[in-house]
C-alpha positions in Angstrom: 0.0 0.0 0.0 1.5 3.3 -1.0 0.6 6.6 0.6 0.1 9.6 -1.6 2.1 12.6 -0.8 0.5 16.0 -0.7 1.9 19.5 -0.2 -0.5 20.0 2.8 1.3 20.3 6.2 0.6 17.4 8.5 -1.3 19.6 10.9 -3.6 22.2 9.3 -5.0 25.2 11.0 -3.6 27.3 13.8 -3.2 25.7 17.2 -5.5 27.3 19.8 -4.2 30.6 21.0 -1.4 30.8 18.4 -2.1 33.9 16.2 1.2 35.7 16.5 1.9 35.9 12.8 5.5 34.7 13.4 7.1 34.3 10.0 9.5 31.6 11.3 6.6 29.3 12.0 4.1 28.8 14.7 5.1 29.3 18.3 2.6 26.8 19.7 1.2 29.2 22.3 4.5 30.6 23.7 5.9 33.4 21.6 8.1 34.8 24.3 9.4 31.3 25.2 10.0 30.5 21.6 11.9 33.8 21.2 14.0 33.2 24.3 14.9 29.7 22.9 16.0 31.1 19.6 18.0 33.9 21.2 19.7 31.5 23.7 20.6 29.2 20.8 22.1 32.1 18.7 23.9 33.4 21.8 25.5 30.0 22.3 26.6 29.9 18.7 28.1 33.4 18.8 29.8 32.6 22.1 31.3 29.5 20.5 32.7 31.5 17.6 34.3 34.0 19.9 35.7 31.3 22.3 37.4 29.5 19.4 40.1 32.2 19.4 40.9 31.2 23.0 41.0 27.5 22.2 38.1 26.6 24.5 35.0 24.7 23.7 31.7 26.3 24.7 31.0 25.5 28.4 34.7 25.3 29.3 34.8 29.0 30.0 32.2 28.5 32.8 34.3 25.8 34.4 37.3 28.0 34.3 35.4 31.0 35.7 34.4 28.9 38.6 38.0 27.7 39.2 39.4 31.3 38.9 37.0 32.3 41.7 38.0 29.4 44.0 41.2 27.8 45.3 41.4 24.1 44.9 38.1 22.3 44.7 37.1 18.7 44.7 36.1 17.4 41.3 32.9 16.1 42.7 32.0 19.5 44.1 32.8 21.1 40.7 30.6 18.6 39.0 27.7 19.4 41.4 28.3 23.2 40.9 28.4 22.9 37.1 25.2 20.9 37.2 26.4 18.8 34.2 26.8 15.1 33.7 30.0 13.9 35.5 31.4 12.5 32.2 31.0 15.9 30.5 32.9 17.7 33.3 35.5 14.9 33.4 36.1 15.3 29.6 36.3 19.1 30.0 38.9 18.7 32.8 40.9 16.3 30.7 41.1 18.7 27.8 41.9 21.7 30.1 44.5 19.6 31.9 46.2 18.7 28.6 46.1 22.3 27.6 47.9 23.2 30.9 45.0 25.3 32.3 44.0 23.1 35.2 45.9 20.8 37.5 44.3 17.7 38.9 45.7 15.8 41.9 44.7 13.2 44.5 43.2 14.7 47.7 45.7 13.9 50.5 42.8 13.6 52.9 40.9 11.1 50.7 42.9 9.4 48.0 39.7 8.5 46.1 38.9 12.2 45.6 40.4 14.4 42.9 41.4 18.0 43.6 41.2 20.6 40.7 42.7 24.0 40.5 43.5 26.6 37.8 47.1 26.9 36.9 49.2 30.0 36.5 49.2 29.3 32.7 45.4 30.0 32.7 45.9 33.6 33.7 46.3 34.7 30.1 43.3 32.6 29.2 41.3 34.5 31.8 41.8 37.8 30.1 41.1 36.2 26.7 37.8 34.8 28.0 36.9 38.2 29.5 37.6 39.8 26.1 35.5 37.2 24.3 32.6 37.8 26.7 33.0 41.6 26.3 32.8 41.2 22.6 29.8 38.9 22.9 28.0 41.5 25.1 28.6 44.2 22.5 27.4 41.9 19.6 24.4 40.9 21.6 23.4 44.4 22.6 24.3 46.3 19.4 21.8 48.9 18.6 20.4 49.2 22.2 21.0 52.4 24.1 22.0 52.4 27.8 18.3 52.7 29.0 17.3 49.7 26.8 20.2 47.7 28.0 19.3 48.4 31.6 15.7 47.5 30.9 16.6 44.3 29.2 18.8 43.3 32.1 16.1 44.1 34.6 13.5 42.1 32.6 15.8 39.1 32.1 16.5 39.1 35.9 12.7 38.9 36.5 12.4 36.1 34.0 15.3 34.3 35.6 13.7 34.6 39.0 10.4 33.2 37.7 12.2 30.2 36.2 14.3 29.7 39.4 11.1 29.7 41.5 9.4 27.2 39.1 12.3 24.9 38.6 14.1 25.3 42.0 17.3 25.2 40.0 19.0 28.4 40.9 22.7 28.1 41.9 22.3 30.5 44.9 19.4 28.5 46.2 21.5 25.3 46.1 24.1 27.1 48.3 26.7 27.3 45.5 29.3 30.1 45.5 28.5 32.7 42.9 25.3 33.5 41.1 24.2 33.2 37.5 24.7 37.0 37.1 28.4 36.6 38.3 29.0 33.8 35.8 27.7 36.0 33.0 30.1 38.9 33.9 33.7 37.6 33.9 35.1 41.0 32.8 33.8 42.6 36.0 36.2 40.4 38.1 39.3 41.6 36.4 
């Protein structure tokens, strides 16, 4: 039995409540969420392009930011703080160790635990990451005046708080050192 192909979409008609006129397709009832998703994806792509000049893969900069703000930390604590799969963090640490940016060693108090710290060689990388994030900030906010930038930051903080409350996944609520806002602003710590 063969099915006959038509040019009609699989689902016809607008979903209930979706009348945004979005030229990129329907937003399925959540135009702001859809927009945030697109913006986050594009922001990650732009960050990845800028980070290439540092030799880092996207996500490694957050790990390094955390290490630059702490002394030596147990790898297990770092995994918990990063809120990533342990194998992902381990792979990041292996690459950063091979590049000379982190040092891993056995914990003298518990030989099963691994201690991680940023190396002196990573200091140059720190300024390169700050430069990349400064460039990313300018690319992201191009065309917005200071008042619009302030308003956007204020609104995004409210959105973040809403999502934190709903998901109970805010770093500061889990007792981690640092906040999401600090992680987004590496240049301010220079």
